[in-house]
MDAnalysis code that builds the backbone (N, CA, C; Angstrom):
import MDAnalysis as mda
import numpy as np

u = mda.Universe.empty(582, n_residues=194, atom_resindex=np.repeat(np.arange(194), 3), trajectory=True)
u.add_TopologyAttr("name", ["N", "CA", "C"] * 194)
u.add_TopologyAttr("resid", np.arange(1, 195))
u.add_TopologyAttr("resname", ["MET", "ARG", "ALA", "PHE", "ILE", "ILE", "ALA", "ILE", "ILE", "ILE", "ALA", "VAL", "SER", "SER", "SER", "GLY", "ILE", "ALA", "LEU", "ALA", "ASP", "SER", "GLU", "THR", "ILE", "ARG", "PRO", "THR", "GLY", "ALA", "PHE", "ASP", "THR", "ASN", "SER", "ILE", "TRP", "GLN", "ASN", "GLU", "PRO", "ASN", "THR", "TYR", "ASP", "ASN", "ASN", "SER", "THR", "SER", "PHE", "ALA", "ASP", "ILE", "THR", "THR", "VAL", "ARG", "ASP", "GLY", "ARG", "LEU", "TYR", "VAL", "GLY", "ALA", "THR", "GLY", "ASP", "VAL", "ALA", "THR", "ASP", "ALA", "TRP", "ASP", "ALA", "PRO", "SER", "ALA", "PRO", "TYR", "THR", "ALA", "GLY", "THR", "LEU", "TYR", "CYS", "THR", "TYR", "SER", "SER", "ASP", "GLY", "TRP", "SER", "GLY", "ASN", "ASP", "VAL", "PHE", "SER", "VAL", "GLU", "ILE", "ARG", "ASN", "GLY", "ALA", "ALA", "ASN", "ILE", "LEU", "ALA", "ILE", "LEU", "GLU", "SER", "ALA", "THR", "SER", "SER", "ALA", "VAL", "ALA", "LYS", "THR", "THR", "LYS", "MET", "TYR", "THR", "LEU", "ALA", "GLY", "GLY", "TYR", "LEU", "SER", "ASP", "GLN", "THR", "ASP", "LEU", "ARG", "CYS", "VAL", "GLY", "ARG", "LEU", "ASN", "ARG", "SER", "GLY", "SER", "PRO", "ASP", "THR", "GLY", "ASN", "SER", "TYR", "ILE", "TYR", "GLU", "ALA", "TRP", "ILE", "VAL", "GLY", "ASN", "PHE", "ASP", "ALA", "PRO", "PRO", "PRO", "GLU", "GLN", "GLY", "PRO", "ARG", "ILE", "PHE", "GLY", "GLY", "SER", "SER", "THR", "GLY", "SER", "PHE", "LYS"])
u.atoms.positions = np.array([
    [6.935, -63.451, -49.390],
    [7.805, -62.029, -49.609],
    [8.490, -61.756, -48.942],
    [8.279, -62.467, -47.902],
    [9.406, -61.956, -46.655],
    [11.048, -62.537, -46.958],
    [10.958, -63.832, -47.824],
    [12.164, -64.547, -48.385],
    [12.522, -63.743, -49.426],
    [11.761, -62.989, -50.462],
    [12.518, -62.658, -50.946],
    [12.875, -61.059, -50.877],
    [12.877, -60.394, -49.698],
    [13.136, -59.240, -49.134],
    [14.776, -59.562, -48.431],
    [14.522, -60.659, -48.009],
    [15.958, -61.451, -47.196],
    [16.833, -61.745, -48.348],
    [16.285, -62.447, -49.644],
    [17.443, -62.579, -50.676],
    [17.735, -61.353, -51.115],
    [17.028, -60.151, -51.469],
    [17.420, -58.894, -51.632],
    [18.730, -58.476, -50.844],
    [18.156, -58.289, -49.492],
    [19.101, -57.893, -48.743],
    [20.390, -58.858, -48.564],
    [20.469, -59.703, -48.745],
    [21.815, -60.826, -49.037],
    [22.492, -60.666, -49.994],
    [21.928, -60.596, -51.284],
    [22.546, -60.252, -52.419],
    [23.323, -59.006, -52.905],
    [22.445, -58.064, -52.076],
    [23.170, -56.667, -52.171],
    [24.114, -56.549, -51.204],
    [24.249, -56.996, -49.710],
    [25.365, -57.037, -48.975],
    [26.213, -57.884, -49.680],
    [26.086, -59.063, -50.246],
    [27.444, -60.050, -50.519],
    [27.763, -59.335, -52.017],
    [27.272, -58.217, -52.557],
    [27.891, -57.949, -53.864],
    [28.886, -57.374, -53.802],
    [29.172, -56.842, -52.993],
    [30.525, -55.936, -52.818],
    [30.029, -54.725, -53.834],
    [28.595, -53.836, -54.051],
    [28.147, -52.972, -53.681],
    [28.864, -52.035, -52.704],
    [28.870, -50.470, -52.971],
    [29.928, -49.655, -52.119],
    [27.796, -49.225, -51.412],
    [27.958, -49.186, -50.452],
    [26.328, -48.236, -49.713],
    [26.870, -46.928, -49.348],
    [25.917, -45.921, -49.388],
    [26.506, -45.030, -48.869],
    [25.750, -45.003, -47.819],
    [26.652, -43.612, -47.278],
    [26.956, -43.710, -46.028],
    [26.651, -42.170, -45.445],
    [26.666, -41.332, -44.531],
    [27.254, -40.328, -44.169],
    [27.831, -39.721, -42.556],
    [27.917, -38.489, -42.786],
    [28.562, -38.267, -41.577],
    [28.726, -36.495, -41.131],
    [29.125, -36.472, -39.732],
    [28.454, -35.092, -39.785],
    [30.123, -34.490, -39.238],
    [30.712, -33.429, -39.489],
    [32.124, -33.208, -39.619],
    [31.802, -31.637, -38.294],
    [32.323, -30.912, -37.567],
    [32.422, -29.648, -37.103],
    [33.413, -29.430, -36.826],
    [34.139, -28.004, -37.045],
    [35.231, -27.129, -36.964],
    [35.719, -27.492, -35.153],
    [37.128, -27.352, -35.297],
    [37.800, -27.663, -34.107],
    [38.327, -26.273, -33.447],
    [37.777, -24.861, -34.595],
    [38.423, -23.872, -33.922],
    [37.898, -22.899, -34.697],
    [38.202, -21.394, -34.586],
    [37.476, -20.305, -35.189],
    [38.846, -19.142, -35.047],
    [38.788, -18.458, -35.508],
    [40.251, -17.235, -35.930],
    [39.551, -15.830, -35.805],
    [39.844, -15.381, -35.253],
    [38.911, -13.243, -35.075],
    [40.067, -13.102, -35.506],
    [39.729, -12.165, -36.502],
    [40.932, -11.355, -37.409],
    [41.278, -10.015, -35.881],
    [40.252, -9.295, -35.550],
    [40.854, -8.798, -34.951],
    [40.642, -8.626, -33.443],
    [40.103, -9.526, -33.009],
    [40.102, -10.381, -31.717],
    [39.240, -9.350, -31.117],
    [37.707, -9.411, -31.360],
    [36.535, -8.563, -31.420],
    [35.277, -9.291, -31.330],
    [34.929, -10.872, -31.098],
    [34.129, -11.120, -30.890],
    [34.778, -12.105, -29.504],
    [33.485, -12.305, -28.989],
    [33.523, -13.224, -27.902],
    [33.447, -14.392, -27.284],
    [33.787, -15.290, -26.820],
    [33.110, -16.646, -26.673],
    [33.496, -17.872, -28.147],
    [34.302, -17.457, -29.125],
    [34.584, -18.053, -30.114],
    [33.675, -19.782, -29.757],
    [34.719, -20.122, -29.268],
    [34.705, -21.919, -28.821],
    [33.058, -21.700, -28.911],
    [32.189, -21.173, -28.932],
    [30.897, -22.070, -28.621],
    [30.205, -22.102, -30.389],
    [31.242, -21.446, -31.121],
    [30.757, -21.382, -32.733],
    [30.838, -23.502, -33.458],
    [32.063, -23.943, -32.205],
    [32.098, -25.290, -32.462],
    [31.550, -26.228, -31.494],
    [31.072, -25.936, -30.468],
    [30.740, -26.423, -29.460],
    [29.231, -28.107, -29.631],
    [28.837, -27.871, -30.923],
    [27.629, -28.874, -30.806],
    [26.930, -28.202, -30.359],
    [26.555, -27.274, -29.971],
    [25.289, -26.325, -28.569],
    [24.611, -25.678, -29.298],
    [23.458, -25.618, -29.923],
    [22.999, -24.804, -30.790],
    [22.415, -23.373, -30.210],
    [22.069, -23.352, -28.921],
    [21.832, -22.062, -27.755],
    [23.405, -21.303, -27.191],
    [24.437, -21.818, -27.435],
    [25.580, -20.939, -27.192],
    [25.677, -20.516, -28.238],
    [27.196, -19.991, -28.092],
    [27.192, -18.637, -29.407],
    [28.434, -17.895, -29.143],
    [28.785, -17.048, -30.197],
    [29.698, -15.718, -29.883],
    [29.350, -14.923, -30.716],
    [29.559, -14.056, -29.839],
    [28.992, -12.256, -30.005],
    [29.416, -11.278, -30.516],
    [29.574, -10.491, -31.108],
    [30.513, -9.922, -31.533],
    [29.062, -8.095, -31.125],
    [29.803, -7.347, -29.965],
    [29.529, -5.925, -29.670],
    [30.011, -4.561, -29.797],
    [31.142, -4.793, -30.190],
    [31.898, -3.999, -30.487],
    [31.403, -3.027, -31.649],
    [32.289, -1.796, -31.947],
    [31.970, -1.290, -33.191],
    [33.021, -1.192, -34.235],
    [33.847, -1.939, -33.675],
    [35.582, -1.973, -34.525],
    [34.782, -3.026, -36.301],
    [36.027, -2.685, -36.854],
    [35.419, -4.223, -38.550],
    [36.327, -5.241, -37.450],
    [35.789, -6.370, -38.224],
    [35.631, -7.718, -37.676],
    [35.295, -8.375, -38.095],
    [35.917, -9.986, -38.680],
    [35.624, -10.862, -39.482],
    [36.083, -12.401, -38.008],
    [34.847, -13.358, -38.068],
    [35.139, -14.738, -37.285],
    [35.469, -15.709, -38.417],
    [36.368, -16.464, -38.497],
    [36.223, -17.574, -39.619],
    [35.851, -18.513, -38.777],
    [34.783, -19.259, -38.886],
    [34.924, -20.617, -38.170],
    [34.907, -21.989, -39.014],
    [35.772, -22.345, -38.483],
    [36.425, -23.276, -39.161],
    [38.504, -23.376, -39.894],
    [38.497, -21.853, -39.008],
    [39.986, -21.828, -39.096],
    [40.593, -21.236, -37.952],
    [42.344, -21.323, -37.373],
    [42.582, -21.362, -36.483],
    [43.809, -20.613, -36.505],
    [44.184, -19.891, -35.293],
    [45.525, -18.729, -35.547],
    [45.514, -18.029, -37.543],
    [45.553, -18.376, -37.999],
    [44.995, -17.230, -39.101],
    [44.228, -17.704, -40.368],
    [43.846, -17.273, -41.267],
    [42.285, -17.391, -42.046],
    [42.839, -18.730, -42.887],
    [44.357, -18.869, -43.163],
    [44.844, -20.288, -44.053],
    [44.854, -21.356, -43.485],
    [44.593, -21.057, -41.828],
    [44.691, -22.774, -41.352],
    [43.863, -23.285, -40.780],
    [43.431, -24.427, -41.565],
    [42.110, -25.195, -41.692],
    [42.119, -25.907, -39.705],
    [40.179, -25.973, -39.404],
    [40.676, -26.474, -38.625],
    [39.188, -26.240, -38.046],
    [38.947, -28.140, -38.756],
    [37.694, -29.205, -38.760],
    [38.358, -30.153, -38.196],
    [36.924, -31.040, -37.751],
    [37.337, -32.745, -37.947],
    [37.760, -33.313, -39.218],
    [38.872, -34.367, -38.994],
    [38.377, -34.901, -40.221],
    [38.015, -36.111, -41.183],
    [37.980, -35.302, -42.422],
    [35.987, -36.554, -42.844],
    [36.861, -37.418, -43.151],
    [35.987, -38.713, -43.287],
    [35.974, -40.091, -43.175],
    [36.751, -40.629, -44.893],
    [35.767, -39.690, -45.262],
    [36.319, -39.871, -46.854],
    [36.250, -38.413, -47.802],
    [35.770, -38.839, -49.249],
    [36.106, -37.431, -49.622],
    [34.258, -37.681, -50.215],
    [33.673, -37.272, -50.222],
    [32.233, -37.238, -50.466],
    [31.675, -36.677, -51.779],
    [30.554, -37.095, -51.858],
    [29.874, -37.672, -53.261],
    [28.618, -36.320, -53.566],
    [28.610, -36.073, -51.959],
    [27.857, -34.606, -51.610],
    [27.787, -34.301, -50.191],
    [27.325, -32.759, -50.399],
    [27.517, -32.704, -48.583],
    [27.298, -31.376, -48.670],
    [26.793, -30.600, -47.172],
    [26.585, -29.712, -47.141],
    [27.147, -29.007, -46.043],
    [27.158, -27.584, -46.478],
    [27.854, -26.859, -44.826],
    [26.757, -25.984, -44.128],
    [26.567, -26.176, -43.526],
    [25.240, -25.255, -42.219],
    [26.475, -23.999, -41.210],
    [25.467, -23.164, -41.406],
    [25.789, -21.971, -40.461],
    [24.425, -21.353, -39.575],
    [24.400, -21.023, -38.392],
    [23.410, -20.959, -37.760],
    [24.187, -19.565, -37.183],
    [22.917, -18.208, -37.224],
    [23.295, -17.152, -36.711],
    [22.120, -15.978, -37.029],
    [22.422, -14.891, -36.218],
    [21.666, -14.076, -35.628],
    [21.718, -12.997, -35.418],
    [21.078, -11.715, -35.570],
    [21.882, -10.479, -34.676],
    [20.177, -9.173, -34.393],
    [20.717, -8.653, -33.840],
    [19.564, -7.741, -32.887],
    [19.848, -6.185, -33.902],
    [20.997, -6.171, -34.656],
    [20.583, -4.942, -35.489],
    [21.802, -4.367, -35.191],
    [21.564, -3.180, -35.725],
    [22.748, -2.280, -35.593],
    [22.403, -0.824, -35.693],
    [22.868, 0.198, -34.927],
    [22.442, 1.361, -35.392],
    [23.215, 2.378, -36.176],
    [22.750, 3.331, -37.195],
    [23.373, 4.006, -38.063],
    [23.821, 3.072, -38.551],
    [24.887, 3.059, -39.572],
    [24.834, 2.423, -40.553],
    [26.121, 1.480, -40.664],
    [26.424, 0.915, -39.417],
    [27.346, -0.546, -39.334],
    [26.409, -1.723, -39.482],
    [26.729, -2.321, -40.334],
    [26.254, -3.429, -41.218],
    [26.769, -5.141, -40.580],
    [26.192, -6.071, -40.514],
    [26.903, -7.117, -39.812],
    [26.323, -8.410, -41.670],
    [27.308, -9.027, -41.838],
    [26.856, -9.795, -43.183],
    [27.377, -11.801, -43.059],
    [26.556, -12.595, -42.992],
    [27.976, -14.112, -42.888],
    [28.454, -14.564, -44.500],
    [29.084, -14.951, -44.574],
    [29.471, -15.407, -45.992],
    [30.261, -16.750, -45.663],
    [30.279, -17.455, -47.043],
    [31.569, -18.598, -46.868],
    [32.177, -18.585, -47.374],
    [33.740, -18.593, -47.264],
    [34.837, -18.237, -47.742],
    [36.016, -19.621, -47.888],
    [36.970, -19.326, -47.889],
    [38.092, -20.597, -48.381],
    [38.778, -20.182, -48.109],
    [40.368, -21.146, -47.729],
    [40.969, -20.587, -46.622],
    [41.909, -19.501, -47.656],
    [41.801, -19.228, -48.482],
    [42.677, -18.541, -49.327],
    [41.500, -16.974, -48.854],
    [40.515, -17.271, -48.403],
    [39.312, -15.402, -48.196],
    [38.478, -15.398, -49.042],
    [38.829, -16.400, -49.783],
    [37.394, -15.872, -51.390],
    [36.169, -16.105, -50.813],
    [35.332, -15.327, -51.285],
    [34.048, -15.541, -50.811],
    [33.658, -16.736, -51.717],
    [32.733, -17.961, -51.233],
    [32.048, -18.488, -52.082],
    [30.516, -18.100, -51.876],
    [30.100, -17.718, -51.354],
    [28.995, -17.358, -50.952],
    [28.228, -16.434, -50.131],
    [27.120, -15.723, -50.041],
    [26.627, -14.798, -49.131],
    [25.715, -15.665, -48.722],
    [25.920, -15.607, -47.398],
    [24.354, -16.240, -46.953],
    [23.397, -15.530, -46.610],
    [23.745, -14.385, -45.381],
    [23.059, -13.137, -44.959],
    [23.911, -11.733, -45.864],
    [23.155, -11.323, -46.936],
    [23.987, -9.482, -47.291],
    [24.118, -8.943, -46.080],
    [25.274, -8.102, -46.260],
    [25.577, -6.822, -45.341],
    [24.021, -5.868, -45.301],
    [23.649, -5.956, -43.996],
    [22.178, -5.437, -42.902],
    [22.646, -4.464, -42.006],
    [22.037, -3.527, -41.465],
    [21.755, -3.057, -40.069],
    [20.021, -3.691, -39.410],
    [19.563, -4.064, -39.908],
    [18.433, -4.951, -39.615],
    [18.495, -6.145, -38.641],
    [18.456, -6.096, -37.515],
    [17.751, -7.264, -36.779],
    [17.398, -8.681, -37.560],
    [18.230, -9.564, -37.570],
    [17.946, -10.557, -38.717],
    [17.846, -12.195, -37.388],
    [16.710, -12.853, -37.334],
    [15.809, -13.895, -36.483],
    [16.868, -14.924, -36.826],
    [16.993, -15.648, -35.901],
    [18.109, -17.055, -36.052],
    [17.592, -17.539, -36.887],
    [18.546, -18.028, -37.885],
    [18.459, -18.687, -38.838],
    [19.678, -20.099, -39.180],
    [19.272, -20.508, -39.855],
    [20.557, -21.482, -40.543],
    [20.702, -21.569, -42.062],
    [21.061, -21.162, -42.308],
    [21.964, -21.514, -43.936],
    [22.387, -22.349, -44.290],
    [22.399, -22.707, -45.176],
    [23.307, -23.760, -45.975],
    [24.208, -23.331, -47.401],
    [25.157, -24.051, -47.336],
    [26.241, -23.902, -48.917],
    [26.307, -25.593, -49.073],
    [25.533, -25.910, -50.190],
    [26.015, -27.038, -51.216],
    [27.453, -26.996, -51.391],
    [28.523, -28.443, -50.778],
    [29.659, -28.663, -51.182],
    [30.016, -28.902, -52.931],
    [31.043, -28.566, -53.461],
    [30.934, -28.836, -54.780],
    [32.187, -28.770, -55.415],
    [32.579, -29.576, -56.493],
    [33.930, -29.422, -56.900],
    [34.717, -30.254, -55.852],
    [35.992, -28.937, -55.918],
    [36.663, -29.918, -54.968],
    [36.913, -29.847, -53.604],
    [35.738, -29.286, -53.057],
    [35.286, -29.280, -51.781],
    [34.970, -30.160, -51.104],
    [34.133, -31.192, -52.182],
    [33.744, -32.446, -51.928],
    [35.239, -33.471, -51.499],
    [36.479, -33.153, -51.824],
    [37.167, -34.011, -51.111],
    [38.306, -32.740, -50.467],
    [37.932, -31.741, -50.337],
    [38.522, -31.120, -49.499],
    [38.016, -29.624, -48.506],
    [37.057, -30.782, -47.654],
    [35.226, -29.924, -47.221],
    [36.405, -29.056, -45.754],
    [37.349, -29.285, -45.228],
    [37.942, -28.205, -44.686],
    [38.601, -26.911, -44.631],
    [38.585, -26.920, -45.971],
    [39.078, -25.391, -46.513],
    [38.297, -24.778, -46.631],
    [36.976, -24.714, -46.162],
    [35.722, -23.770, -46.018],
    [35.684, -23.250, -44.720],
    [34.744, -21.657, -44.718],
    [34.762, -21.485, -43.285],
    [33.280, -20.602, -43.550],
    [32.790, -20.487, -42.236],
    [31.860, -19.551, -42.094],
    [32.216, -18.340, -41.709],
    [31.665, -17.411, -42.454],
    [32.073, -16.120, -41.827],
    [30.996, -15.286, -41.224],
    [31.613, -14.764, -39.742],
    [30.896, -13.892, -39.631],
    [31.486, -12.676, -39.751],
    [30.653, -11.761, -40.471],
    [31.685, -10.421, -40.280],
    [30.819, -8.764, -40.150],
    [31.649, -8.151, -39.535],
    [31.230, -6.337, -39.392],
    [31.350, -5.333, -39.560],
    [30.998, -4.537, -40.673],
    [32.015, -3.549, -41.226],
    [31.289, -2.302, -40.498],
    [32.076, -1.743, -39.851],
    [31.485, 0.003, -39.339],
    [31.988, 0.635, -40.147],
    [31.069, 2.177, -40.390],
    [30.976, 2.735, -41.436],
    [31.058, 3.953, -40.414],
    [31.862, 4.616, -40.768],
    [31.459, 6.295, -39.959],
    [31.757, 6.171, -38.337],
    [31.099, 6.909, -37.949],
    [31.478, 6.807, -36.005],
    [30.717, 5.475, -35.755],
    [31.168, 5.340, -34.622],
    [30.771, 3.908, -34.143],
    [29.629, 3.838, -33.624],
    [28.561, 2.666, -33.589],
    [27.199, 2.280, -33.499],
    [26.845, 1.230, -32.047],
    [25.835, 0.731, -32.059],
    [25.603, -0.165, -31.303],
    [24.739, -1.198, -31.801],
    [24.880, -2.475, -31.198],
    [24.259, -3.374, -31.569],
    [24.957, -4.714, -31.351],
    [24.648, -5.556, -31.811],
    [24.872, -7.265, -31.436],
    [24.499, -8.279, -32.460],
    [25.259, -8.975, -32.378],
    [25.322, -10.236, -33.901],
    [26.158, -11.642, -33.037],
    [25.743, -12.475, -33.827],
    [25.761, -13.568, -33.160],
    [26.493, -14.710, -33.821],
    [27.013, -15.893, -33.480],
    [26.784, -16.863, -34.466],
    [27.187, -18.282, -33.726],
    [25.894, -18.680, -33.705],
    [25.703, -20.062, -33.147],
    [26.823, -21.214, -33.140],
    [26.828, -22.105, -34.587],
    [27.294, -23.076, -35.186],
    [27.177, -23.266, -36.619],
    [28.724, -23.943, -36.544],
    [28.546, -24.173, -38.572],
    [28.880, -25.622, -38.091],
    [28.483, -26.770, -39.020],
    [29.134, -27.896, -39.296],
    [28.772, -28.336, -40.866],
    [29.608, -29.584, -41.269],
    [29.117, -30.333, -42.427],
    [28.503, -31.699, -42.331],
    [27.472, -31.584, -43.452],
    [27.177, -33.370, -43.282],
    [27.112, -33.503, -44.479],
    [28.453, -34.679, -45.004],
    [28.842, -35.201, -46.104],
    [28.276, -36.523, -46.621],
    [28.014, -37.151, -47.335],
    [27.620, -37.908, -47.910],
    [28.774, -38.811, -48.889],
    [29.148, -40.081, -48.407],
    [30.209, -40.935, -49.173],
    [29.820, -42.102, -49.196],
    [30.539, -42.846, -49.995],
    [30.519, -44.328, -50.456],
    [31.288, -44.864, -49.772],
    [30.108, -46.022, -48.657],
    [31.120, -47.069, -47.252],
    [31.639, -47.848, -48.191],
    [32.257, -48.610, -47.597],
    [33.636, -49.556, -48.338],
    [32.360, -50.683, -48.615],
    [32.558, -51.866, -49.551],
    [31.722, -53.043, -49.189],
    [31.642, -53.508, -47.610],
    [31.007, -54.588, -47.651],
    [31.182, -55.354, -46.731],
    [31.776, -56.107, -46.624],
    [33.015, -56.872, -45.926],
    [33.431, -57.882, -46.066],
    [33.330, -59.128, -46.116],
    [33.894, -59.886, -47.371],
    [33.026, -61.112, -47.807],
    [33.830, -62.247, -46.616],
    [32.541, -63.058, -45.733],
    [32.941, -63.669, -45.379],
    [32.510, -65.310, -45.781],
    [32.437, -66.138, -45.087],
    [32.240, -67.780, -45.578],
    [30.321, -67.435, -45.744],
    [29.672, -67.585, -46.986],
    [28.488, -67.658, -46.762],
    [27.902, -68.751, -46.699],
    [26.836, -68.837, -45.537],
    [26.419, -70.530, -44.948],
    [24.857, -70.535, -44.788],
    [24.055, -70.732, -46.206],
    [22.668, -70.513, -46.545],
    [22.265, -71.695, -46.160],
    [22.569, -72.735, -45.478],
    [22.087, -74.197, -45.179],
    [22.760, -75.298, -44.708],
    [22.798, -76.311, -44.092],
    [23.430, -76.986, -44.256],
    [24.764, -76.188, -42.841],
    [26.423, -77.220, -43.166],
    [26.837, -76.548, -42.375],
    [28.140, -76.609, -43.605],
    [28.728, -75.504, -42.822],
    [30.238, -75.698, -43.927],
    [30.753, -76.399, -44.418],
    [30.460, -77.719, -43.450],
    [32.002, -78.574, -44.322],
    [30.672, -79.928, -44.416],
    [29.219, -79.702, -44.557],
    [29.055, -80.844, -45.495],
    [28.540, -80.456, -46.732],
    [27.255, -81.356, -46.937],
    [26.902, -81.553, -48.314],
    [25.435, -80.938, -48.702],
    [25.170, -80.395, -49.534],
    [23.879, -79.802, -49.593],
    [23.117, -80.313, -50.230],
    [21.701, -80.941, -49.927],
    [21.294, -81.836, -50.323],
    [19.653, -81.083, -51.281],
])
């Protein structure tokens, strides 16, 4: 049985078949539309306990995965186009008094909403991680995605606090086949087999 398993491993590794591989890429920046979020670099520091937070009562969005403006990508470079992938975003909220609301969205570099992870709410939201499955062009252009924390103020200023902890993408891609080299199964490379 052991020889059979070894034979299969040798056959697959020498066949030129691409093997699946995966990687995690992280944002390298975040863009705060109204300069009201604090500690934005915490959203891409690979630390699930640190966060960016908003306590002010002005409208504002934090685009994690953009820098300088909404359209400028800020992600690690992916190794290859993905065959599958998922964007993750971790967030929470202590809630807001009155009628101000917090929400979390996935948007692209043109600021179009692709998904709503957390609908607008003034209620508390326990720390949670939600995901967005990559599809279509976002498998080859992952860096055009943004995790967006949003506060909408309505009427007079209210009080509250909301947090974005981390965003990241896990992508799967076909690894290149192993390099072909001399295959020696017995004897020597210059001798003959009996």
